[in-house]
All heavy atoms as TSV, in Angstrom:
chain	resi	resn	atom	element	x	y	z
A	1	MET	N	N	32.820	-17.523	7.352
A	1	MET	CA	C	32.147	-16.372	7.938
A	1	MET	C	C	31.724	-15.430	6.808
A	1	MET	O	O	32.540	-15.024	6.001
A	1	MET	CB	C	33.104	-15.678	8.906
A	1	MET	CG	C	32.582	-14.398	9.436
A	1	MET	SD	S	33.496	-13.683	10.838
A	1	MET	CE	C	35.174	-14.127	10.588
A	2	PRO	N	N	30.443	-15.091	6.736
A	2	PRO	CA	C	29.969	-14.223	5.651
A	2	PRO	C	C	30.478	-12.791	5.806
A	2	PRO	O	O	30.693	-12.308	6.911
A	2	PRO	CB	C	28.447	-14.280	5.776
A	2	PRO	CG	C	28.171	-14.757	7.157
A	2	PRO	CD	C	29.367	-15.531	7.612
A	3	ASP	N	N	30.677	-12.157	4.668
A	3	ASP	CA	C	31.064	-10.747	4.696
A	3	ASP	C	C	29.860	-9.912	5.098
A	3	ASP	O	O	28.726	-10.255	4.789
A	3	ASP	CB	C	31.532	-10.304	3.316
A	3	ASP	CG	C	32.859	-10.938	2.936
A	3	ASP	OD1	O	33.671	-11.188	3.834
A	3	ASP	OD2	O	33.068	-11.183	1.739
A	4	PHE	N	N	30.132	-8.814	5.774
A	4	PHE	CA	C	29.029	-7.938	6.135
A	4	PHE	C	C	29.462	-6.485	6.114
A	4	PHE	O	O	30.637	-6.169	6.198
A	4	PHE	CB	C	28.428	-8.320	7.498
A	4	PHE	CG	C	29.254	-7.931	8.700
A	4	PHE	CD1	C	28.929	-6.793	9.426
A	4	PHE	CD2	C	30.326	-8.701	9.120
A	4	PHE	CE1	C	29.663	-6.438	10.545
A	4	PHE	CE2	C	31.066	-8.349	10.240
A	4	PHE	CZ	C	30.733	-7.218	10.946
A	5	GLU	N	N	28.471	-5.645	5.971
A	5	GLU	CA	C	28.670	-4.203	6.034
A	5	GLU	C	C	28.094	-3.745	7.365
A	5	GLU	O	O	27.001	-4.150	7.746
A	5	GLU	CB	C	27.934	-3.531	4.877
A	5	GLU	CG	C	27.972	-2.026	4.907
A	5	GLU	CD	C	27.103	-1.405	3.824
A	5	GLU	OE1	O	26.653	-2.109	2.916
A	5	GLU	OE2	O	26.856	-0.198	3.927
A	6	CYS	N	N	28.834	-2.928	8.065
A	6	CYS	CA	C	28.367	-2.430	9.346
A	6	CYS	C	C	28.078	-0.941	9.225
A	6	CYS	O	O	28.950	-0.158	8.896
A	6	CYS	CB	C	29.419	-2.693	10.421
A	6	CYS	SG	S	28.873	-2.161	12.043
A	7	ARG	N	N	26.850	-0.576	9.509
A	7	ARG	CA	C	26.426	0.822	9.438
A	7	ARG	C	C	26.314	1.445	10.827
A	7	ARG	O	O	25.648	2.462	11.016
A	7	ARG	CB	C	25.082	0.912	8.721
A	7	ARG	CG	C	25.146	0.386	7.304
A	7	ARG	CD	C	23.793	0.404	6.654
A	7	ARG	NE	N	23.889	-0.133	5.301
A	7	ARG	CZ	C	22.866	-0.626	4.640
A	7	ARG	NH1	N	21.666	-0.661	5.197
A	7	ARG	NH2	N	23.026	-1.095	3.417
A	8	LEU	N	N	26.983	0.838	11.779
A	8	LEU	CA	C	26.884	1.285	13.165
A	8	LEU	C	C	27.301	2.736	13.340
A	8	LEU	O	O	26.652	3.489	14.066
A	8	LEU	CB	C	27.727	0.378	14.064
A	8	LEU	CG	C	27.810	0.779	15.536
A	8	LEU	CD1	C	26.423	0.890	16.154
A	8	LEU	CD2	C	28.676	-0.206	16.294
A	9	LYS	N	N	28.360	3.142	12.682
A	9	LYS	CA	C	28.861	4.507	12.869
A	9	LYS	C	C	27.779	5.540	12.552
A	9	LYS	O	O	27.578	6.496	13.312
A	9	LYS	CB	C	30.092	4.740	11.998
A	9	LYS	CG	C	30.719	6.107	12.228
A	9	LYS	CD	C	32.010	6.253	11.454
A	9	LYS	CE	C	32.671	7.580	11.740
A	9	LYS	NZ	N	33.969	7.704	11.060
A	10	GLN	N	N	27.062	5.343	11.450
A	10	GLN	CA	C	26.010	6.295	11.076
A	10	GLN	C	C	24.909	6.364	12.138
A	10	GLN	O	O	24.475	7.450	12.523
A	10	GLN	CB	C	25.376	5.919	9.721
A	10	GLN	CG	C	26.332	6.000	8.563
A	10	GLN	CD	C	27.049	4.696	8.259
A	10	GLN	OE1	O	27.504	3.994	9.156
A	10	GLN	NE2	N	27.180	4.365	6.990
A	11	TYR	N	N	24.475	5.193	12.608
A	11	TYR	CA	C	23.414	5.168	13.617
A	11	TYR	C	C	23.910	5.723	14.960
A	11	TYR	O	O	23.169	6.413	15.658
A	11	TYR	CB	C	22.857	3.750	13.785
A	11	TYR	CG	C	21.983	3.350	12.625
A	11	TYR	CD1	C	22.459	2.527	11.611
A	11	TYR	CD2	C	20.678	3.803	12.525
A	11	TYR	CE1	C	21.657	2.167	10.539
A	11	TYR	CE2	C	19.860	3.461	11.462
A	11	TYR	CZ	C	20.360	2.638	10.471
A	11	TYR	OH	O	19.568	2.295	9.406
A	12	ARG	N	N	25.146	5.430	15.306
A	12	ARG	CA	C	25.723	5.955	16.549
A	12	ARG	C	C	25.787	7.474	16.503
A	12	ARG	O	O	25.422	8.161	17.471
A	12	ARG	CB	C	27.127	5.365	16.760
A	12	ARG	CG	C	27.850	5.916	17.973
A	12	ARG	CD	C	29.212	5.293	18.161
A	12	ARG	NE	N	30.122	5.465	17.051
A	12	ARG	CZ	C	30.787	6.594	16.769
A	12	ARG	NH1	N	30.627	7.666	17.516
A	12	ARG	NH2	N	31.614	6.648	15.739
A	13	GLN	N	N	26.224	8.017	15.364
A	13	GLN	CA	C	26.321	9.472	15.229
A	13	GLN	C	C	24.948	10.137	15.227
A	13	GLN	O	O	24.796	11.242	15.752
A	13	GLN	CB	C	27.091	9.826	13.954
A	13	GLN	CG	C	28.565	9.496	14.067
A	13	GLN	CD	C	29.330	9.703	12.774
A	13	GLN	OE1	O	28.769	9.639	11.681
A	13	GLN	NE2	N	30.626	9.942	12.897
A	14	LEU	N	N	23.939	9.464	14.674
A	14	LEU	CA	C	22.575	10.016	14.715
A	14	LEU	C	C	22.081	10.168	16.157
A	14	LEU	O	O	21.302	11.072	16.463
A	14	LEU	CB	C	21.608	9.124	13.937
A	14	LEU	CG	C	21.674	9.210	12.418
A	14	LEU	CD1	C	20.787	8.132	11.789
A	14	LEU	CD2	C	21.263	10.588	11.934
A	15	LYS	N	N	22.538	9.282	17.031
A	15	LYS	CA	C	22.170	9.355	18.453
A	15	LYS	C	C	23.128	10.239	19.245
A	15	LYS	O	O	23.011	10.348	20.461
A	15	LYS	CB	C	22.148	7.951	19.072
A	15	LYS	CG	C	20.960	7.136	18.661
A	15	LYS	CD	C	19.701	7.785	19.189
A	15	LYS	CE	C	18.555	6.831	19.204
A	15	LYS	NZ	N	17.350	7.427	19.747
A	16	ASP	N	N	24.095	10.842	18.552
A	16	ASP	CA	C	25.078	11.739	19.164
A	16	ASP	C	C	25.858	11.034	20.277
A	16	ASP	O	O	26.057	11.584	21.360
A	16	ASP	CB	C	24.389	13.005	19.685
A	16	ASP	CG	C	25.360	14.156	19.887
A	16	ASP	OD1	O	26.377	14.197	19.161
A	16	ASP	OD2	O	25.122	14.992	20.775
A	17	LEU	N	N	26.270	9.802	19.983
A	17	LEU	CA	C	27.051	9.018	20.935
A	17	LEU	C	C	28.483	8.872	20.439
A	17	LEU	O	O	28.713	8.687	19.247
A	17	LEU	CB	C	26.462	7.605	21.079
A	17	LEU	CG	C	25.093	7.468	21.724
A	17	LEU	CD1	C	24.577	6.045	21.558
A	17	LEU	CD2	C	25.169	7.836	23.189
A	18	THR	N	N	29.428	8.918	21.362
A	18	THR	CA	C	30.808	8.604	21.017
A	18	THR	C	C	30.958	7.080	21.068
A	18	THR	O	O	30.101	6.372	21.617
A	18	THR	CB	C	31.803	9.229	22.011
A	18	THR	OG1	O	31.590	8.625	23.299
A	18	THR	CG2	C	31.642	10.744	22.093
A	19	GLN	N	N	32.061	6.586	20.527
A	19	GLN	CA	C	32.329	5.155	20.628
A	19	GLN	C	C	32.393	4.740	22.091
A	19	GLN	O	O	31.867	3.689	22.464
A	19	GLN	CB	C	33.644	4.801	19.929
A	19	GLN	CG	C	33.579	4.869	18.431
A	19	GLN	CD	C	34.907	4.531	17.775
A	19	GLN	OE1	O	35.960	4.575	18.409
A	19	GLN	NE2	N	34.865	4.214	16.491
A	20	GLU	N	N	33.019	5.556	22.904
A	20	GLU	CA	C	33.156	5.247	24.336
A	20	GLU	C	C	31.795	5.182	25.024
A	20	GLU	O	O	31.517	4.264	25.806
A	20	GLU	CB	C	34.041	6.289	25.023
A	20	GLU	CG	C	34.297	6.025	26.484
A	20	GLU	CD	C	35.161	4.801	26.751
A	20	GLU	OE1	O	36.036	4.493	25.922
A	20	GLU	OE2	O	34.952	4.154	27.794
A	21	GLN	N	N	30.924	6.145	24.739
A	21	GLN	CA	C	29.600	6.165	25.365
A	21	GLN	C	C	28.788	4.928	24.980
A	21	GLN	O	O	28.137	4.317	25.828
A	21	GLN	CB	C	28.843	7.438	24.973
A	21	GLN	CG	C	29.401	8.695	25.596
A	21	GLN	CD	C	28.830	9.956	24.968
A	21	GLN	OE1	O	28.495	9.996	23.772
A	21	GLN	NE2	N	28.715	11.015	25.759
A	22	LEU	N	N	28.830	4.575	23.705
A	22	LEU	CA	C	28.102	3.386	23.261
A	22	LEU	C	C	28.695	2.136	23.899
A	22	LEU	O	O	27.954	1.263	24.353
A	22	LEU	CB	C	28.134	3.276	21.731
A	22	LEU	CG	C	27.441	2.047	21.145
A	22	LEU	CD1	C	25.976	1.985	21.563
A	22	LEU	CD2	C	27.579	2.033	19.631
A	23	ALA	N	N	30.010	2.065	23.962
A	23	ALA	CA	C	30.671	0.908	24.565
A	23	ALA	C	C	30.231	0.720	26.014
A	23	ALA	O	O	29.926	-0.402	26.433
A	23	ALA	CB	C	32.183	1.074	24.476
A	24	VAL	N	N	30.174	1.800	26.760
A	24	VAL	CA	C	29.737	1.729	28.161
A	24	VAL	C	C	28.289	1.240	28.231
A	24	VAL	O	O	27.949	0.379	29.051
A	24	VAL	CB	C	29.905	3.103	28.857
A	24	VAL	CG1	C	29.196	3.123	30.201
A	24	VAL	CG2	C	31.382	3.432	29.020
A	25	GLN	N	N	27.431	1.754	27.362
A	25	GLN	CA	C	26.011	1.364	27.372
A	25	GLN	C	C	25.824	-0.127	27.117
A	25	GLN	O	O	24.927	-0.746	27.691
A	25	GLN	CB	C	25.223	2.146	26.316
A	25	GLN	CG	C	24.843	3.527	26.724
A	25	GLN	CD	C	23.874	4.159	25.730
A	25	GLN	OE1	O	23.137	3.467	25.036
A	25	GLN	NE2	N	23.891	5.471	25.657
A	26	VAL	N	N	26.634	-0.693	26.222
A	26	VAL	CA	C	26.431	-2.096	25.847
A	26	VAL	C	C	27.413	-3.044	26.534
A	26	VAL	O	O	27.378	-4.245	26.302
A	26	VAL	CB	C	26.461	-2.289	24.307
A	26	VAL	CG1	C	25.353	-1.492	23.650
A	26	VAL	CG2	C	27.812	-1.936	23.712
A	27	GLY	N	N	28.308	-2.506	27.369
A	27	GLY	CA	C	29.178	-3.344	28.176
A	27	GLY	C	C	30.374	-3.953	27.464
A	27	GLY	O	O	30.757	-5.085	27.761
A	28	VAL	N	N	30.948	-3.198	26.520
A	28	VAL	CA	C	32.164	-3.657	25.840
A	28	VAL	C	C	33.209	-2.548	25.876
A	28	VAL	O	O	32.947	-1.446	26.342
A	28	VAL	CB	C	31.887	-4.069	24.364
A	28	VAL	CG1	C	30.923	-5.241	24.303
A	28	VAL	CG2	C	31.371	-2.894	23.543
A	29	ARG	N	N	34.395	-2.837	25.365
A	29	ARG	CA	C	35.436	-1.820	25.284
A	29	ARG	C	C	35.237	-0.975	24.030
A	29	ARG	O	O	34.631	-1.429	23.054
A	29	ARG	CB	C	36.818	-2.478	25.232
A	29	ARG	CG	C	37.133	-3.258	26.481
A	29	ARG	CD	C	38.477	-3.927	26.475
A	29	ARG	NE	N	39.071	-4.012	25.150
A	29	ARG	CZ	C	40.320	-4.361	24.904
A	29	ARG	NH1	N	41.109	-4.691	25.873
A	29	ARG	NH2	N	40.783	-4.423	23.678
A	30	ARG	N	N	35.774	0.237	24.048
A	30	ARG	CA	C	35.667	1.122	22.891
A	30	ARG	C	C	36.273	0.471	21.657
A	30	ARG	O	O	35.785	0.633	20.549
A	30	ARG	CB	C	36.360	2.458	23.174
A	30	ARG	CG	C	36.199	3.465	22.029
A	30	ARG	CD	C	37.139	4.652	22.155
A	30	ARG	NE	N	38.536	4.276	22.146
A	30	ARG	CZ	C	39.239	3.981	21.039
A	30	ARG	NH1	N	38.670	4.005	19.859
A	30	ARG	NH2	N	40.501	3.646	21.126
A	31	GLU	N	N	37.326	-0.298	21.846
A	31	GLU	CA	C	37.987	-0.970	20.729
A	31	GLU	C	C	37.044	-1.929	20.008
A	31	GLU	O	O	37.138	-2.114	18.798
A	31	GLU	CB	C	39.241	-1.708	21.208
A	31	GLU	CG	C	40.368	-0.786	21.615
A	31	GLU	CD	C	40.232	-0.207	23.030
A	31	GLU	OE1	O	39.276	-0.545	23.765
A	31	GLU	OE2	O	41.090	0.620	23.391
A	32	THR	N	N	36.140	-2.540	20.744
A	32	THR	CA	C	35.156	-3.436	20.136
A	32	THR	C	C	34.240	-2.665	19.206
A	32	THR	O	O	33.956	-3.103	18.091
A	32	THR	CB	C	34.344	-4.167	21.227
A	32	THR	OG1	O	35.240	-4.888	22.064
A	32	THR	CG2	C	33.319	-5.103	20.620
A	33	ILE	N	N	33.793	-1.497	19.648
A	33	ILE	CA	C	32.938	-0.659	18.806
A	33	ILE	C	C	33.709	-0.224	17.561
A	33	ILE	O	O	33.186	-0.265	16.444
A	33	ILE	CB	C	32.416	0.575	19.589
A	33	ILE	CG1	C	31.609	0.141	20.827
A	33	ILE	CG2	C	31.596	1.483	18.679
A	33	ILE	CD1	C	30.384	-0.694	20.536
A	34	MET	N	N	34.969	0.156	17.753
A	34	MET	CA	C	35.807	0.572	16.626
A	34	MET	C	C	35.936	-0.568	15.610
A	34	MET	O	O	35.771	-0.352	14.406
A	34	MET	CB	C	37.192	0.979	17.127
A	34	MET	CG	C	38.146	1.413	16.034
A	34	MET	SD	S	39.814	1.713	16.662
A	34	MET	CE	C	40.309	0.043	17.057
A	35	ARG	N	N	36.196	-1.785	16.083
A	35	ARG	CA	C	36.341	-2.930	15.175
A	35	ARG	C	C	35.033	-3.264	14.482
A	35	ARG	O	O	35.020	-3.630	13.312
A	35	ARG	CB	C	36.872	-4.138	15.939
A	35	ARG	CG	C	38.329	-3.951	16.349
A	35	ARG	CD	C	38.908	-5.175	17.011
A	35	ARG	NE	N	38.927	-6.278	16.067
A	35	ARG	CZ	C	38.787	-7.552	16.419
A	35	ARG	NH1	N	38.616	-7.889	17.679
A	35	ARG	NH2	N	38.815	-8.499	15.502
A	36	LEU	N	N	33.919	-3.118	15.186
A	36	LEU	CA	C	32.614	-3.345	14.562
A	36	LEU	C	C	32.383	-2.338	13.443
A	36	LEU	O	O	31.928	-2.712	12.351
A	36	LEU	CB	C	31.488	-3.214	15.599
A	36	LEU	CG	C	31.263	-4.403	16.504
A	36	LEU	CD1	C	30.347	-4.008	17.653
A	36	LEU	CD2	C	30.681	-5.558	15.721
A	37	GLU	N	N	32.680	-1.084	13.703
A	37	GLU	CA	C	32.450	-0.039	12.700
A	37	GLU	C	C	33.308	-0.233	11.454
A	37	GLU	O	O	32.927	0.171	10.371
A	37	GLU	CB	C	32.690	1.340	13.313
A	37	GLU	CG	C	31.606	1.730	14.297
A	37	GLU	CD	C	31.765	3.114	14.883
A	37	GLU	OE1	O	32.781	3.791	14.603
A	37	GLU	OE2	O	30.868	3.535	15.635
A	38	LYS	N	N	34.442	-0.896	11.626
A	38	LYS	CA	C	35.318	-1.187	10.479
A	38	LYS	C	C	35.000	-2.550	9.865
A	38	LYS	O	O	35.711	-3.005	8.976
A	38	LYS	CB	C	36.782	-1.156	10.923
A	38	LYS	CG	C	37.274	0.213	11.295
A	38	LYS	CD	C	38.731	0.153	11.694
A	38	LYS	CE	C	39.271	1.534	12.022
A	38	LYS	NZ	N	40.700	1.475	12.385
A	39	ALA	N	N	33.943	-3.199	10.346
A	39	ALA	CA	C	33.532	-4.532	9.884
A	39	ALA	C	C	34.658	-5.544	10.043
A	39	ALA	O	O	34.829	-6.432	9.216
A	39	ALA	CB	C	33.009	-4.485	8.460
A	40	GLN	N	N	35.407	-5.423	11.135
A	40	GLN	CA	C	36.500	-6.350	11.423
A	40	GLN	C	C	36.108	-7.366	12.496
A	40	GLN	O	O	36.930	-8.164	12.916
A	40	GLN	CB	C	37.739	-5.586	11.904
A	40	GLN	CG	C	38.328	-4.664	10.873
A	40	GLN	CD	C	39.485	-3.840	11.424
A	40	GLN	OE1	O	39.631	-3.670	12.624
A	40	GLN	NE2	N	40.288	-3.321	10.529
A	41	TYR	N	N	34.866	-7.306	12.932
A	41	TYR	CA	C	34.429	-8.147	14.045
A	41	TYR	C	C	32.952	-8.448	13.877
A	41	TYR	O	O	32.155	-7.540	13.614
A	41	TYR	CB	C	34.688	-7.387	15.348
A	41	TYR	CG	C	34.220	-8.069	16.609
A	41	TYR	CD1	C	34.876	-9.181	17.111
A	41	TYR	CD2	C	33.136	-7.575	17.322
A	41	TYR	CE1	C	34.460	-9.799	18.276
A	41	TYR	CE2	C	32.709	-8.176	18.492
A	41	TYR	CZ	C	33.377	-9.282	18.966
A	41	TYR	OH	O	32.964	-9.891	20.113
A	42	ASN	N	N	32.578	-9.715	13.990
A	42	ASN	CA	C	31.173	-10.105	13.964
A	42	ASN	C	C	30.656	-10.121	15.402
A	42	ASN	O	O	31.213	-10.827	16.249
A	42	ASN	CB	C	30.999	-11.505	13.368
A	42	ASN	CG	C	30.946	-11.495	11.875
A	42	ASN	OD1	O	30.745	-10.456	11.253
A	42	ASN	ND2	N	31.134	-12.648	11.279
A	43	PRO	N	N	29.606	-9.376	15.677
A	43	PRO	CA	C	29.101	-9.333	17.060
A	43	PRO	C	C	28.325	-10.598	17.413
A	43	PRO	O	O	27.772	-11.269	16.544
A	43	PRO	CB	C	28.154	-8.131	17.028
A	43	PRO	CG	C	27.649	-8.105	15.630
A	43	PRO	CD	C	28.823	-8.532	14.777
A	44	SER	N	N	28.292	-10.890	18.688
A	44	SER	CA	C	27.406	-11.953	19.170
A	44	SER	C	C	25.970	-11.450	19.011
A	44	SER	O	O	25.724	-10.243	18.846
A	44	SER	CB	C	27.685	-12.243	20.644
A	44	SER	OG	O	27.309	-11.119	21.436
A	45	LEU	N	N	25.044	-12.366	19.086
A	45	LEU	CA	C	23.637	-11.972	18.979
A	45	LEU	C	C	23.263	-11.018	20.114
A	45	LEU	O	O	22.587	-10.011	19.891
A	45	LEU	CB	C	22.741	-13.202	18.998
A	45	LEU	CG	C	21.238	-12.928	18.895
A	45	LEU	CD1	C	20.907	-12.119	17.648
A	45	LEU	CD2	C	20.470	-14.232	18.925
A	46	LYS	N	N	23.727	-11.305	21.325
A	46	LYS	CA	C	23.413	-10.434	22.459
A	46	LYS	C	C	23.957	-9.027	22.243
A	46	LYS	O	O	23.258	-8.047	22.473
A	46	LYS	CB	C	23.969	-11.007	23.762
A	46	LYS	CG	C	23.642	-10.106	24.959
A	46	LYS	CD	C	24.300	-10.578	26.215
A	46	LYS	CE	C	23.959	-9.750	27.430
A	46	LYS	NZ	N	23.831	-8.326	27.255
A	47	LEU	N	N	25.207	-8.923	21.779
A	47	LEU	CA	C	25.794	-7.609	21.540
A	47	LEU	C	C	25.042	-6.878	20.425
A	47	LEU	O	O	24.765	-5.690	20.536
A	47	LEU	CB	C	27.279	-7.733	21.194
A	47	LEU	CG	C	28.007	-6.418	20.903
A	47	LEU	CD1	C	27.851	-5.422	22.052
A	47	LEU	CD2	C	29.473	-6.694	20.612
A	48	ALA	N	N	24.676	-7.592	19.372
A	48	ALA	CA	C	23.922	-6.969	18.277
A	48	ALA	C	C	22.579	-6.428	18.771
A	48	ALA	O	O	22.181	-5.315	18.418
A	48	ALA	CB	C	23.714	-7.968	17.139
A	49	VAL	N	N	21.904	-7.191	19.628
A	49	VAL	CA	C	20.621	-6.745	20.193
A	49	VAL	C	C	20.840	-5.530	21.090
A	49	VAL	O	O	20.096	-4.540	21.007
A	49	VAL	CB	C	19.929	-7.895	20.970
A	49	VAL	CG1	C	18.755	-7.376	21.787
A	49	VAL	CG2	C	19.472	-8.973	20.010
A	50	ASP	N	N	21.857	-5.569	21.927
A	50	ASP	CA	C	22.139	-4.448	22.825
A	50	ASP	C	C	22.464	-3.173	22.035
A	50	ASP	O	O	21.982	-2.087	22.371
A	50	ASP	CB	C	23.297	-4.776	23.763
A	50	ASP	CG	C	22.936	-5.835	24.802
A	50	ASP	OD1	O	21.738	-6.120	24.992
A	50	ASP	OD2	O	23.873	-6.378	25.415
A	51	ILE	N	N	23.244	-3.314	20.986
A	51	ILE	CA	C	23.580	-2.158	20.145
A	51	ILE	C	C	22.345	-1.639	19.441
A	51	ILE	O	O	22.106	-0.429	19.390
A	51	ILE	CB	C	24.683	-2.535	19.130
A	51	ILE	CG1	C	26.021	-2.687	19.855
A	51	ILE	CG2	C	24.775	-1.502	18.009
A	51	ILE	CD1	C	27.139	-3.256	18.992
A	52	SER	N	N	21.545	-2.550	18.917
A	52	SER	CA	C	20.308	-2.168	18.241
A	52	SER	C	C	19.406	-1.341	19.151
A	52	SER	O	O	18.862	-0.307	18.745
A	52	SER	CB	C	19.574	-3.434	17.784
A	52	SER	OG	O	18.297	-3.150	17.301
A	53	ARG	N	N	19.281	-1.761	20.387
A	53	ARG	CA	C	18.457	-1.025	21.359
A	53	ARG	C	C	19.082	0.323	21.709
A	53	ARG	O	O	18.382	1.322	21.851
A	53	ARG	CB	C	18.262	-1.860	22.614
A	53	ARG	CG	C	17.370	-3.060	22.382
A	53	ARG	CD	C	17.253	-3.922	23.605
A	53	ARG	NE	N	16.345	-5.043	23.353
A	53	ARG	CZ	C	16.308	-6.143	24.088
A	53	ARG	NH1	N	17.113	-6.270	25.131
A	53	ARG	NH2	N	15.477	-7.111	23.788
A	54	ALA	N	N	20.407	0.359	21.829
A	54	ALA	CA	C	21.091	1.596	22.219
A	54	ALA	C	C	20.977	2.676	21.147
A	54	ALA	O	O	20.875	3.857	21.469
A	54	ALA	CB	C	22.563	1.309	22.518
A	55	VAL	N	N	21.016	2.269	19.879
A	55	VAL	CA	C	20.937	3.272	18.800
A	55	VAL	C	C	19.541	3.352	18.194
A	55	VAL	O	O	19.308	4.100	17.251
A	55	VAL	CB	C	22.001	3.023	17.703
A	55	VAL	CG1	C	23.397	3.113	18.274
A	55	VAL	CG2	C	21.772	1.711	16.976
A	56	ASP	N	N	18.607	2.547	18.741
A	56	ASP	CA	C	17.208	2.576	18.321
A	56	ASP	C	C	17.052	2.328	16.818
A	56	ASP	O	O	16.421	3.103	16.098
A	56	ASP	CB	C	16.564	3.911	18.716
A	56	ASP	CG	C	15.043	3.864	18.663
A	56	ASP	OD1	O	14.486	2.773	18.866
A	56	ASP	OD2	O	14.423	4.915	18.402
A	57	ALA	N	N	17.659	1.228	16.364
A	57	ALA	CA	C	17.568	0.845	14.946
A	57	ALA	C	C	17.531	-0.678	14.856
A	57	ALA	O	O	18.119	-1.365	15.693
A	57	ALA	CB	C	18.764	1.384	14.174
A	58	PRO	N	N	16.844	-1.213	13.849
A	58	PRO	CA	C	16.794	-2.671	13.678
A	58	PRO	C	C	18.180	-3.261	13.407
A	58	PRO	O	O	18.991	-2.657	12.703
A	58	PRO	CB	C	15.889	-2.868	12.462
A	58	PRO	CG	C	15.134	-1.588	12.317
A	58	PRO	CD	C	16.030	-0.513	12.846
A	59	ILE	N	N	18.415	-4.438	13.953
A	59	ILE	CA	C	19.702	-5.115	13.758
A	59	ILE	C	C	20.039	-5.229	12.273
A	59	ILE	O	O	21.162	-4.969	11.862
A	59	ILE	CB	C	19.680	-6.520	14.406
A	59	ILE	CG1	C	19.598	-6.406	15.916
A	59	ILE	CG2	C	20.901	-7.331	13.991
A	59	ILE	CD1	C	19.394	-7.735	16.618
A	60	GLU	N	N	19.055	-5.611	11.476
A	60	GLU	CA	C	19.317	-5.852	10.046
A	60	GLU	C	C	19.638	-4.569	9.288
A	60	GLU	O	O	20.182	-4.630	8.189
A	60	GLU	CB	C	18.168	-6.619	9.378
A	60	GLU	CG	C	16.822	-5.932	9.464
A	60	GLU	CD	C	16.030	-6.273	10.717
A	60	GLU	OE1	O	16.564	-6.879	11.663
A	60	GLU	OE2	O	14.835	-5.901	10.748
A	61	ASP	N	N	19.344	-3.421	9.870
A	61	ASP	CA	C	19.750	-2.138	9.255
A	61	ASP	C	C	21.167	-1.751	9.660
A	61	ASP	O	O	21.848	-1.027	8.921
A	61	ASP	CB	C	18.793	-1.010	9.666
A	61	ASP	CG	C	17.418	-1.140	9.008
A	61	ASP	OD1	O	17.252	-2.020	8.137
A	61	ASP	OD2	O	16.521	-0.364	9.377
A	62	ILE	N	N	21.599	-2.217	10.805
A	62	ILE	CA	C	22.950	-1.886	11.300
A	62	ILE	C	C	23.982	-2.841	10.706
A	62	ILE	O	O	25.031	-2.423	10.229
A	62	ILE	CB	C	22.993	-1.970	12.836
A	62	ILE	CG1	C	21.999	-0.989	13.452
A	62	ILE	CG2	C	24.404	-1.677	13.342
A	62	ILE	CD1	C	21.773	-1.186	14.935
A	63	PHE	N	N	23.655	-4.136	10.740
A	63	PHE	CA	C	24.578	-5.168	10.262
A	63	PHE	C	C	23.970	-5.809	9.018
A	63	PHE	O	O	23.010	-6.554	9.111
A	63	PHE	CB	C	24.813	-6.228	11.342
A	63	PHE	CG	C	25.315	-5.645	12.633
A	63	PHE	CD1	C	24.474	-5.470	13.713
A	63	PHE	CD2	C	26.644	-5.244	12.765
A	63	PHE	CE1	C	24.929	-4.938	14.907
A	63	PHE	CE2	C	27.108	-4.707	13.949
A	63	PHE	CZ	C	26.257	-4.543	15.026
A	64	VAL	N	N	24.551	-5.532	7.873
A	64	VAL	CA	C	24.019	-6.012	6.602
A	64	VAL	C	C	24.934	-7.116	6.077
A	64	VAL	O	O	26.078	-6.848	5.690
A	64	VAL	CB	C	23.909	-4.860	5.587
A	64	VAL	CG1	C	23.333	-5.380	4.273
A	64	VAL	CG2	C	23.058	-3.725	6.145
A	65	PHE	N	N	24.442	-8.339	6.101
A	65	PHE	CA	C	25.232	-9.464	5.609
A	65	PHE	C	C	25.040	-9.614	4.115
A	65	PHE	O	O	23.938	-9.518	3.600
A	65	PHE	CB	C	24.832	-10.759	6.339
A	65	PHE	CG	C	25.339	-10.786	7.746
A	65	PHE	CD1	C	24.617	-10.197	8.770
A	65	PHE	CD2	C	26.559	-11.359	8.030
A	65	PHE	CE1	C	25.087	-10.198	10.069
A	65	PHE	CE2	C	27.039	-11.366	9.334
A	65	PHE	CZ	C	26.310	-10.779	10.346
A	66	LYS	N	N	26.153	-9.839	3.421
A	66	LYS	CA	C	26.133	-9.940	1.958
A	66	LYS	C	C	26.123	-11.389	1.523
A	66	LYS	O	O	26.573	-12.246	2.169
A	66	LYS	CB	C	27.360	-9.226	1.375
A	66	LYS	CG	C	27.378	-7.768	1.752
A	66	LYS	CD	C	28.634	-7.137	1.228
A	66	LYS	CE	C	28.647	-5.655	1.643
A	66	LYS	NZ	N	29.781	-4.956	1.170
């Protein structure tokens, strides 16, 4: 599994969303958002697309694979 940097927290905060609010929007638990922000979890393609739409940013800007 490739290492990646997750910039979700910055984009989430720009949209003034809490982890809980974003989790509800994309249909996951808050813990999932927390793990994503710590780069401890690789999202599915569907979740990455849903998050990208929720924070209005390209997937490749949110999830940067090294």
